[in-house]
Every structure is written in structure tokens, then in C-alpha cells.
C-alpha positions, -999 to +999 in steps of 0.1 A: -512-083-258-538-056-252-528-027-231-549-021-199-545+005-173-540-008-137-574+005-127-591-012-156-572-044-149-582-043-112-619-035-120-621-063-145-606-088-121-628-079-092-660-081-114-648-114-127-643-128-092-677-116-082-694-133-113-674-165-107-683-168-070-717-153-071-735-186-072-718-201-042-740-205-012-718-226+011-711-219+048-688-189+053-651-197+053-626-173+069-595-165+047-568-148+068-549-132+040-514-117+039-508-095+009-477-080-007-456-051+007-476-020+010-449+000-008-459-019-040-489+003-044-501-007-079-501-043-070-516-039-035-541-010-039-551-013-076-552-051-079-547-073-048-568-054-022-598-050-046-596-086-055-598-098-019-624-072-010-646-087-038-640-122-024-649-109+011-683-097-003-694-132-011-718-150+012-695-180+016-662-161+023-650-137+050-616-123+040-593-104+064-566-088+043-534-070+054-502-062+035-472-082+047-454-053+064-485-039+080-486-069+104-449-075+107-446-106+086-411-114+073-411-124+036-386-152+043-410-169+068-439-172+044-436-209+036-435-219+072-464-196+081-486-210+054-477-246+063-485-240+100-519-226+092-511-192+107-526-177+076-549-192+049-536-172+019-503-155+015-486-135-012-451-150-013-419-136-026-406-169-037-369-161-039-369-147-004-388-177+010-367-203-009-342-208+020-368-234+032-371-251-002-343-243-028-363-260-056-387-231-056-359-206-065-354-226-097-384-208-111-365-175-113-328-181-111-308-150-117-296-146-152-316-175-168-345-156-185-335-129-210-370-112-210-405-114-196-417-137-224-389-162-215-398-160-178-435-167-186-425-198-205-404-210-176-433-203-151-458-222-172-433-251-177-427-257-140-461-249-126-473-285-121-440-296-105-440-265-083-475-272-071-468-308-063-437-299-043-455-271-025-483-295-014-459-322-003-435-300+016-456-271+029-493-283+029-502-255+005-519-251-028-505-230-056-530-203-067-510-178-087-475-173-102-465-140-116-435-116-118-430-080-106-410-075-138-373-071-147-352-066-117-328-037-123-305-016-102-310+018-086-275+030-077-255+059-062-221+069-076-204+071-110-215+041-130-210+041-168-213+004-172-215-030-155-177-030-148-183+000-124-204-022-101-172-037-087-169-030-050-205-017-047-228-030-020-259-042-038-293-050-022-305-085-033-332-108-021-325-143-035-295-166-031-289-168-069-290-131-072-263-129-045-241-152-066-247-132-098-239-099-081-207-114-066-198-125-101-201-089-112-176-079-085-201-064-061-211-073-025-246-086-020-267-072+009-299-091+016-328-067+026-366-067+025-381-042+002-394-021+031-358-017+044-341-006+012-350+031+011-332+038+044-304+015+035-298+035+003-302+068+020-277+059+048-251+042+025-258+007+039-263-002+003-250+016-028-275-001-051-309-017-048-324-043-071-361-042-078-385-037-107-385-002-122-422+004-111-417-009-076-386+013-071-405+043-084-435+036-061-410+031-032-394+064-040-360+049-044-350+076-070-351+101-041-321+084-026-303+072-057-290+089-088-282+063-115-304+037-131-288+005-145-314-013-168-298-047-168-324-074-159-310-098-132-342-117-126-380-111-125-390-114-088-416-142-093-443-141-067-471-164-059-504-166-039-505-198-019-534-212+001-531-235+031-541-270+018-564-277+048-583-245+040-584-254+003-598-289+011-627-274+031-642-261-001-665-281-023-654-291-058-675-263-072-660-237-049-625-250-057-631-247-095-645-212-092-617-201-069-592-215-093-607-195-121-608-163-100-572-166-089-562-172-125-577-139-134-557-123-105-526-138-120-534-124-154-537-089-139-503-092-123-487-103-156-504-073-173-488-050-148-454-066-153-457-061-191-473-026-191-459-005-163-422-010-162-412+007-194-431+038-183-414+035-149-380+035-165-389+066-185-401+084-154-372+073-133-348+088-159-367+120-167-378+111-203-406+130-220-426+098-225-432+095-187-469+092-181-480+071-151-453+073-125-436+100-105-409+118-126-373+119-115-340+127-132-317+097-126-289+091-151-296+062-174-267+037-179-264+023-214-262-015-214-243-031-243-247-067-256-215-077-238-232-071-204-259-096-212-233-121-223-214-116-190-245-123-171-251-155-190-216-166-184-218-160-146-251-178-146-237-209-162-205-209-142-216-198-108-254-196-104-267-229-118-240-253-104-242-239-068-280-238-069-282-274-082-259-287-055-279-269-027-312-280-041-302-317-047-292-320-010-328-315-001-346-328-031-329-356-051-351-351-082-342-313-083-319-313-113-341-338-133-372-317-127-355-284-134-340-296-167-374-310-178-392-277-171-374-244-166-343-257-183-361-269-214-380-237-217-347-217-214-326-239-235-303-248-206-292-281-190-276-286-156-252-316-158 
């Protein structure tokens, strides 16, 4: 995969969107758009905002864009807000919104994917089933699916390995991540990203889980001292469009918007692959640090037994509980998951 800087990625995406939509001459359609958390600066300022600004420049679109926290939107409410038509396009943290549809959390269950390549296979496998369920339940169209990157822990206190997490209060943001953290002997604390800095500073949480780059941009190393590079999940996100809004577009507009959003998705995957290794280096004061703010957190060494422990907890505690919860709301849940994410991951829920 070629390496691209965030600015190059963003510029390429916005130009592509302009070229794709340049020929449209339909009546102007308003897109009230909610973006990601403003603290995720690379995603918001380098990619998402330029993309929607370029769409706004088209004759057939008028885009009003705001980051989620700037207008007081709670991430957990996203599915209901997009269904109601309160907004036309939303950036959705799927795990946080999955309380309204547990099937969606199946795209990124804690402990299932060992790395980003495995997570991408899972995303591609479940995309069609995800979109069908999203349209049926929430009157919304799937536009993008992408991850922030490996979700790792920023902690305070003496931690030499996974066993030292026992008794720690760990910020999580999905139900399956809560169960995995409990399996590690810690206490899960559910918080939005924007709430975590103060929670870590004040001791409400001992550790916070997020991608290395997101934590660096959110300045979490200012209030933590130990970095635990054990991937728990990948924080899969999506951009969803209200289905009524989508259906107002002509077939040509829908085709070109689909292609434009596919390029936005590619940009976000590029960020997930490219920026997190550098962020780890910068968080932990390594000489190779290049593109993030440098800190001096202690780096915990993760041995193979830790990954095996995560896999065991996933099989014994995460998958069965999720399957039971999901099946109560969606009878085909296990069947669909086994045929998509499960097949890609080499796992089967009985």
C-alpha cells in the first residue's frame, strides 16, 4: 500500500469529489452533516472537513458541516438522529451507537480481529448485510466504513503487563469492549472521547482506550504515563445518509456520490494504516517520531500470551453474550455474522 501524508490524502480526496460531482446540475439539496469529534484533528481537519467543503462547492449541494461535539450531539444517539431526519449525513461511532442495534457491533467485536488487514476483511465481508439492516431499521444508507485504528490503552500507574490491569478503571466505548476489559480483571467505564482527558486527569479512569493517533491528538499522554500496545478493537466508524435524502438524488447523483464517499473511505483507511505507528513512537519518546507531538510514556512490552488471553476471553465471554443480545432483536444475527465477519475471521458462533 503506498504511503500518503494526511494532507496529500485529503487533497486527493477533495479533488476527486469535485471531479466526480462537477457535471451535476440538479437542484440544490441541503446536507446537514455531523462530523467526527473535533479532537480527532487529522480525521476532521485534514480529511472530513475538506471533503464536505468540496461537496458544498457544487451547484447541486449545500453542506452545513459541524463536528459532533461542537453541536452537542451524543455519539450513542446517532442512529436515532439519522433515522428521524434530524441530520442528513452523520459520522457514526458504530460501537457507541450499537445499543440501538446490537447487530452493528458485530462488525468490530473486541478481540476478534488480530490486525488491521483482518479488520478490513471483516468490514468488506459484512458491508452488504450491514447496509440492508441499516436501511430496514434506521432509514439510512451506508456511505463509508472505516477504522480509527488499533484501540490501545493509555494508562496511569505501574503496569508491566496485561496482568497489572486487574483492578484498573478503563475507559471503553462498546459493550463488547466492556466484556473484554472485565475478562482482563479491570472495571469498564463508558465515556465519550471528549470526556476522557478530564476523566484521566481526575482519576475517574485509570486507563483510556483509543487509537494511538487519536490519543496523541487528544493530548492523553499529558495525563497518563504508560502505553499498553495491545489491540482490543479498531473503532470502526461509518458515514450514514438519511434514506429519504438519498432517494431525492437522481441515479447519476447517487452513483457519483457513492464514488466520492468511497474515496473518503479510502482516505480514512490510509490514515488508520499510516499514522498509528508514528503515534506510538511519539507517545513513547522514540527517535523515529515524525508527525505527532512527542511525549515520554513508558512502553509496555506485550508478549504472545497476552494475545492468546484476549482470544480466549473473546471466545468465552464476548461472542456468546453478544450473540444472545443480538439474537433477541434480530433472529438472523448469528447466521449473518457467521457467514460474513465470522467466516473472514475463522470463527463460528454456535
